[in-house]
C-alpha positions in Angstrom: 0.0 0.0 0.0 1.2 3.5 -0.9 0.0 6.7 0.7 0.0 10.3 -0.1 -0.9 13.5 1.2 -1.9 16.6 -1.0 -3.5 19.8 0.3 -5.3 18.3 3.5 -6.5 15.3 1.3 -5.0 11.6 2.0 -4.8 8.9 -0.7 -4.1 5.5 -0.4 -3.6 3.3 -3.3 -3.5 -0.8 -3.2 -5.3 -0.9 0.2 -6.0 -4.7 0.9 -9.4 -5.7 2.5 -10.7 -9.2 3.9 -10.3 -11.9 1.6 -13.6 -13.7 2.8 -17.1 -12.3 3.6 -18.0 -12.2 7.4 -20.7 -11.6 9.4 -19.3 -8.7 11.5 -21.0 -5.8 13.5 -18.5 -3.2 12.1 -17.7 -1.7 8.6 -15.4 -4.3 6.7 -14.2 -3.7 3.3 -13.2 -6.6 1.1 -10.7 -7.3 -1.6 -8.4 -4.4 -3.0 -9.4 -0.8 -3.4 -7.9 2.5 -3.1 -9.1 5.3 -0.5 -9.4 9.2 -0.6 -10.0 10.7 2.9 -10.9 14.5 3.1 -11.4 16.2 6.4 -15.4 15.4 6.0 -15.7 12.2 4.4 -14.0 9.0 3.2 -14.5 7.9 -0.4 -13.5 4.4 -1.4 -12.9 3.2 -5.0 -12.9 -0.2 -6.8 -9.7 -1.3 -9.1 -11.3 0.7 -11.9 -11.1 3.9 -10.0 -15.1 3.9 -9.7 -16.7 5.0 -6.3 -18.0 2.2 -4.5 -18.5 3.6 -0.7 -18.4 6.6 1.2 -18.6 7.4 5.0 -18.7 10.5 6.9 -16.2 11.7 9.2 -18.0 14.5 11.2 -20.3 15.0 14.1 -23.1 15.3 11.9 -22.7 11.7 10.2 -25.6 9.6 11.5 -23.1 6.7 12.9 -19.4 6.3 12.4 -20.4 2.6 11.6 -22.6 3.5 8.8 -21.7 4.1 5.4 -23.0 4.4 1.7 -22.5 2.0 -1.0 -22.9 2.7 -4.8 -23.7 -0.2 -6.8 -22.9 -1.1 -10.4 -26.3 0.0 -11.6 -25.7 3.4 -9.9 -28.3 2.9 -6.9 -27.4 4.0 -3.4 -27.5 1.7 -0.4 -27.2 2.8 3.1 -25.9 0.4 5.6 -27.9 1.3 8.8 -27.0 -0.3 12.3 -30.7 -0.3 12.8 -29.7 0.5 16.5 -28.4 -3.1 16.5 -31.6 -4.3 18.3 -32.6 -7.5 16.7 -31.2 -6.7 13.2 -29.1 -9.9 13.0 -32.1 -12.2 14.1 -34.4 -10.4 11.4 -32.0 -10.3 8.5 -29.1 -12.5 9.3 -26.7 -9.6 8.8 -25.8 -6.9 11.2 -26.9 -4.0 9.2 -30.1 -2.9 7.6 -29.8 -1.9 3.8 -31.8 1.1 3.4 -32.4 1.4 -0.3 -33.0 4.4 -2.4 -35.8 2.7 -4.6 -39.1 1.2 -3.8 -38.9 -2.1 -2.0 -40.8 -4.2 0.6 -38.3 -2.8 3.5 -39.9 -2.8 6.9 -37.6 -0.5 8.4 -38.5 3.2 9.2 -34.8 4.2 8.0 -34.7 7.0 5.2 -31.5 8.3 5.1 -31.8 9.6 1.9 -33.7 12.9 3.5 -30.7 13.0 6.0 -28.6 16.4 5.4 -25.3 14.6 6.2 -26.1 11.7 3.7 -27.2 14.0 1.0 -24.0 16.2 1.7 -21.8 13.3 1.4 -23.5 12.4 -2.1 -22.9 16.0 -3.0 -19.4 15.9 -1.9 -18.5 12.9 -4.3 -20.3 15.1 -7.2 -17.7 17.7 -6.4 -14.8 15.5 -5.8 -13.6 15.4 -9.5 -13.4 19.1 -9.8 -11.6 19.1 -6.3 -9.0 16.5 -7.4 -8.5 18.3 -10.8 -6.9 21.2 -8.6 -4.4 18.9 -7.3 -2.7 17.5 -10.5 -0.6 20.5 -10.9 3.1 20.1 -10.1 5.2 16.8 -10.1 3.2 13.8 -8.8 4.4 10.4 -8.8 3.2 8.4 -11.8 1.0 6.0 -10.0 -0.7 8.7 -8.2 -1.3 10.8 -11.1 -2.7 7.9 -13.0 -5.2 7.2 -10.3 -6.2 10.8 -10.0 -6.8 11.0 -13.8 -9.0 7.9 -13.5 -11.2 8.9 -10.6 -11.7 12.3 -12.4 -12.6 10.7 -15.7 -15.1 8.5 -13.7 -17.2 11.3 -12.7 -20.9 10.8 -11.6 -22.2 11.4 -14.9 -19.9 8.9 -16.9 -20.6 6.3 -14.1 -24.4 6.9 -14.6 -24.0 6.5 -18.3 -21.6 3.2 -17.7 -24.4 2.0 -15.4 -26.6 1.6 -18.4 -24.4 -0.8 -20.2 -25.4 -3.6 -17.8 -29.0 -3.7 -19.2 -27.8 -3.7 -22.7 -25.4 -6.6 -22.1 -28.1 -8.6 -20.4 -31.2 -7.4 -22.4 -33.0 -6.9 -19.3 -33.0 -5.4 -16.2 -32.3 -7.5 -13.0 -35.3 -6.4 -10.7 -34.5 -8.7 -7.8 -31.6 -10.8 -6.6 -32.0 -13.9 -4.7 -32.1 -13.3 -0.8 -28.8 -15.6 -0.2 -26.8 -13.0 -2.2 -26.8 -11.3 1.3 -23.6 -13.6 1.8 -21.8 -11.6 -0.6 -23.4 -8.6 0.0 -25.0 -8.6 -3.3 -21.7 -8.1 -5.3 -22.4 -10.8 -7.8 -21.7 -10.9 -11.7 -25.0 -11.4 -13.4 -25.4 -14.0 -16.4 -28.8 -14.5 -17.9 -29.4 -18.0 -19.0 -33.0 -17.8 -19.4 -35.9 -15.2 -19.5 -39.2 -14.8 -17.6 -40.8 -17.3 -15.2 -43.4 -20.0 -15.4 -46.1 -18.4 -13.4 -46.2 -14.5 -13.5 -48.1 -14.3 -10.2 -50.4 -11.7 -9.4 -49.0 -10.3 -6.3 -45.3 -10.3 -7.5 -43.9 -6.6 -8.1 -40.9 -7.7 -9.7 -41.9 -10.2 -12.5 -40.4 -10.1 -15.9 -42.2 -9.2 -19.2 -40.9 -12.2 -20.5 -42.4 -15.8 -20.5 -39.9 -18.5 -19.8 -37.4 -19.1 -22.5 -33.8 -20.5 -22.3 -30.9 -18.4 -23.8 -28.6 -20.1 -26.2 -24.9 -20.9 -25.6 -23.6 -18.3 -28.2 -25.7 -15.7 -26.2 -24.2 -16.6 -22.9 -20.6 -16.4 -24.5 -21.6 -13.0 -25.8 -22.7 -11.8 -22.3 -19.7 -13.3 -20.6 -17.1 -11.4 -23.1 -19.2 -8.1 -22.7 -19.4 -8.3 -18.8 -15.6 -9.1 -18.5 -15.1 -5.9 -20.6 -17.8 -4.0 -18.3 -16.0 -5.3 -15.1 -12.5 -4.7 -16.3 -9.6 -4.7 -13.6 -12.3 -5.0 -10.6 -13.6 -8.6 -11.9 -10.7 -9.8 -9.5 -12.8 -8.3 -6.5 -15.8 -10.8 -7.5 -16.1 -14.5 -6.6 -19.8 -14.9 -6.9 -22.1 -15.4 -10.0 -25.7 -15.0 -10.4 -27.5 -17.0 -13.1 -30.9 -15.4 -13.9 -33.3 -14.4 -14.3 -36.3 -15.8 -12.6 -36.2 -19.5 -12.7 -32.9 -20.7 -13.9 -33.2 -24.0 -12.5 -36.0 -24.9 -15.0 -33.4 -24.4 -17.8 -31.6 -27.6 -18.9 -29.1 -29.1 -16.5 -26.7 -29.0 -19.4 -27.1 -25.3 -19.7 -26.7 -24.4 -16.1 -23.6 -26.5 -15.9 -22.2 -25.0 -19.2 -23.0 -21.2 -18.1 -21.6 -21.6 -14.6 -18.2 -23.5 -15.8 -17.7 -21.4 -18.7 -18.3 -17.9 -16.6 -16.2 -19.3 -13.9 -13.1 -20.0 -16.1 -13.7 -16.8 -18.3 -14.0 -14.2 -14.8 -11.2 -16.3 -13.5 -13.2 -16.8 -10.2 -10.5 -19.3 -9.1 -8.1 -16.4 -8.8 -10.4 -13.7 -7.1 -9.1 -11.6 -4.4 -11.9 -13.3 -2.5 -12.1 -16.6 -1.3 -15.1 -19.1 -1.5 -16.8 -18.8 -4.9 -20.6 -18.9 -4.6 -23.3 -19.3 -7.2 -27.0 -18.0 -6.9 -30.0 -18.7 -8.8 -33.7 -18.9 -8.5 -36.1 -22.1 -8.8 -40.0 -22.5 -8.7 -42.1 -25.1 -7.4 -42.3 -27.0 -10.8 -38.4 -26.8 -11.8 -37.6 -28.2 -8.3 -40.1 -31.0 -8.6 -39.1 -31.9 -12.2 -35.2 -31.8 -11.3 -34.2 -35.3 -10.6 -31.0 -36.2 -8.7 -28.6 -36.0 -11.6 -29.3 -32.2 -11.9 -28.1 -31.7 -8.2 -25.1 -33.9 -8.6 -23.9 -31.8 -11.6 -24.6 -28.7 -9.5 -22.7 -30.1 -6.6 -19.9 -30.8 -8.6 -19.5 -27.1 -9.8 -16.5 -25.1 -8.4 -19.1 -23.2 -6.3 -21.2 -23.4 -3.3 -24.5 -23.0 -4.6 -27.7 -21.4 -3.5 -30.9 -21.9 -5.1 -33.9 -19.9 -3.7 -37.5 -21.0 -4.6 -40.8 -19.0 -4.1 -43.2 -21.1 -2.4 -45.1 -18.3 -0.8 -47.7 -20.4 0.9 -49.1 -24.1 1.5 -52.7 -22.8 2.0 -54.8 -22.9 -1.0 -56.9 -19.7 -0.1 -53.7 -17.9 0.3 -52.5 -19.2 -3.0 -55.6 -18.2 -4.8 -55.3 -14.6 -3.4 -51.7 -14.3 -4.6 -52.6 -15.5 -7.9 -49.8 -18.2 -7.6 -51.7 -20.4 -9.8 -50.2 -24.0 -8.1 -51.8 -26.1 -6.0 -50.8 -27.0 -2.0 -49.9 -30.7 -3.3 -47.2 -29.2 -5.5 -45.7 -26.7 -2.8 -45.7 -29.6 -0.1 -44.1 -31.9 -2.5 -41.6 -29.1 -3.6 -40.7 -28.5 0.3 -40.1 -32.1 0.9 -37.7 -32.2 -2.1 -35.9 -29.2 -0.9 -35.3 -30.9 2.6 -33.9 -34.0 0.7 -31.6 -31.9 -1.6 -30.2 -30.0 1.5 -29.7 -33.5 3.3 -28.1 -35.1 0.5 -25.6 -32.5 -1.2 -22.8 -30.8 0.6 -22.3 -27.8 -1.6 -26.0 -27.1 -2.4 -28.4 -25.3 -0.3 -32.0 -24.6 -1.3 -33.8 -21.9 0.4 -37.5 -21.0 0.2 -39.6 -17.9 0.5 -43.2 -17.3 2.2 -45.3 -14.4 2.4 -45.9 -12.5 5.4 -48.5 -9.8 6.1 -51.6 -9.3 8.4 -54.1 -9.5 5.5 -53.7 -13.0 4.4 -56.4 -15.7 5.1 -56.1 -17.4 8.5 -55.0 -20.5 7.1 -51.8 -19.3 5.9 -49.7 -19.5 9.1 -51.4 -22.6 10.3 -50.7 -24.3 7.2 -47.0 -23.1 7.2 -46.6 -24.6 10.8 -48.3 -27.9 9.7 -45.8 -28.3 7.0 -42.7 -27.7 9.6 -44.5 -30.6 12.0 -44.7 -32.7 9.2 -41.2 -32.4 7.9 -38.9 -31.8 10.7 -38.2 -33.6 14.0 -35.3 -31.8 15.0 -33.4 -28.5 14.0 -31.4 -28.2 10.9 -28.6 -25.8 9.8 -29.4 -25.8 6.2 -32.4 -24.5 4.0 -33.2 -20.9 5.5 -36.8 -19.9 5.2 -37.6 -16.2 4.0 -40.4 -14.4 4.9 -41.1 -11.5 2.3 -43.3 -8.7 3.8 -45.9 -7.8 1.1 -45.5 -4.3 -0.3 -49.1 -3.6 -0.2 -49.3 -3.7 3.7 -51.8 -0.8 4.6 -51.7 -1.3 8.4 -49.2 0.8 9.6 -49.2 -0.4 13.1 -48.8 -3.8 11.9 -45.8 -2.8 9.7 -44.3 -1.0 12.8 -44.5 -4.0 14.7 -43.2 -6.6 11.9 -40.1 -7.4 14.0 -42.1 -8.5 16.8 -44.4 -10.3 14.9 -41.8 -12.2 13.0 -40.0 -13.3 16.2 -43.1 -14.9 17.4 -42.6 -17.1 14.1 -39.2 -17.6 14.2 -38.9 -19.2 17.7 -41.3 -21.9 16.1 -39.3 -22.6 13.0 -36.5 -25.4 13.1 -34.3 -23.9 10.1 -32.8 -20.5 10.1 -35.3 -17.9 9.1 -35.2 -14.2 8.4 -37.1 -11.5 6.6 -36.5 -11.2 2.9 -35.9 -7.6 1.7 -36.1 -7.5 -2.1 -33.0 -6.0 -3.4 -31.9 -5.5 -7.0 -28.4 -5.6 -8.7 
């Protein structure tokens, strides 16, 4: 690591962060990055010289353990401690991601109206001009090159670049699997199929496409263009998301081809981060139709694989209200299959989603607990169950007490269980 001081600004190049993702209650950076400290803020940049994190240094900053993250699609995410009270038990992480776009977040956190947070974003917008004034005189070559790159990656330029992801993929990534929290949602997206099977009425993130596999030629094209998009910073990624909404419904041959081809092309085995992960969505029908040979192939991949399945409910009235279009027998069969897979395959974990709200039929939660009693005789460490707060909750009092309501359920569930906050790429 090299450090420089220029006109009250400290610059560090080649900083080394942690090499493995961890569940910690303090700010932790991963991989390799550069940092610029002003008296007011800390700005951190990826290996392309693109802004990734901001935190405040002054008294006005909400909490010294909180920070802003800029995603590759140019969204802002504010990481709040949430007061630490019950946060980990609710989300499986020590921070509440406060998102700058509509979601099903139950938290009252709204940092994007906080003057200190808004000032930090404004400071970033002014930073390129501030750095331009430092370029005069004789600077070490590496420092001068870094400043040039950061200045060229202005907020406007990065916003333009963020549009490139959609052009490459041919679609927006409107939702990531909740298991992507294990790598802070830092995944390389690769679409191997479009659309989904059900197009449920309640879903706010459904694709406009019907299900259709992509060709191997298209997958190779995406990989080539994604590699160019991520550039040098691709070495800070160790995880892949195979999309879109039901990649498990694609042929086993296509899933294996895409995963292995991307692993090799992106050189994930040489990442600065250890423990490569693969994330994808499945569906009730794709789980039921996939025989053991499918999961044996997935288990042999050079990843730890997480497959998230939207079950939503095992109650007929609730499924009808949601417009799910499947029978309770199929949900029960899929859930049993999920348990078999979690018991049988060491490197594959299947997780499931159920809806959560106060305006659902009375049979919803009772049918869920019947499902638990039928399938579990003792606690098990795999197969996390996520509860997705419905976004059309109108009862403000219930939403305010959602954590308390969730904890009443959690103590009765024999596997890890958390709330699912819908987060996009």
